[in-house]
N, C-alpha and C positions, 0 to 999 in steps of 0.2 A: 820413589825416585831410584836412581841408579846407585848400586853399591859395587865397589871394585873388589874382586877376588884377589888373593895373594899372587896369582899368576898373571894379573893385569886384566883379566877378562871382566867386562862390565855385565852385571846382572841387574835387570830391571824388575822392581817390585810393582805389580799392577795395582795392588790394593793391600790394605793392612789385614792382619789376621782377624778373623771374626772370633767371637767367644767360642771356645771348643766345648763340645758336649761330652758327657760321660760316655765312655766306650770308644771315643775317638783315639786314633793313633797319630802321634806327632813324631815325625822323623827329624832328628837333630843331626844335621850334616856339618861336620867340622873338618877343616884341613889341618895344616901343620900348626903346632903350638895352640891348640884350642883353649887351654887354660889361660893363655895371655889375654883372651877376650871374655873370660868368664867373670863378668862384673857382678857385684852383689845384687843388682836389680835383676839381671838375667837369672842368677841362681834362685832368687826368691820366686820369680815367675815360674820357673820349671818345677820348683818344690810345690808351689800352689797347685799347678796343673796335676802333679802326681797325687796330691791329696784329694783332688776333685775327680779321681779315677780316669784321668787321661793317660793312655799308655805312651810312655816315652821310649823311643827306639833309636 
């Protein structure tokens, strides 16, 4: 579904993320105040990906 960016722009997600394979690079794009949206669930997911050898950039 649609997600609204901080500048009011609507961004549509066409599908959910599929499981990421070892060696994949995931770009984490954050705007202003990214820590405001860093929920425990998001942090857990990113840490799990890191342990699974997914490169976070």
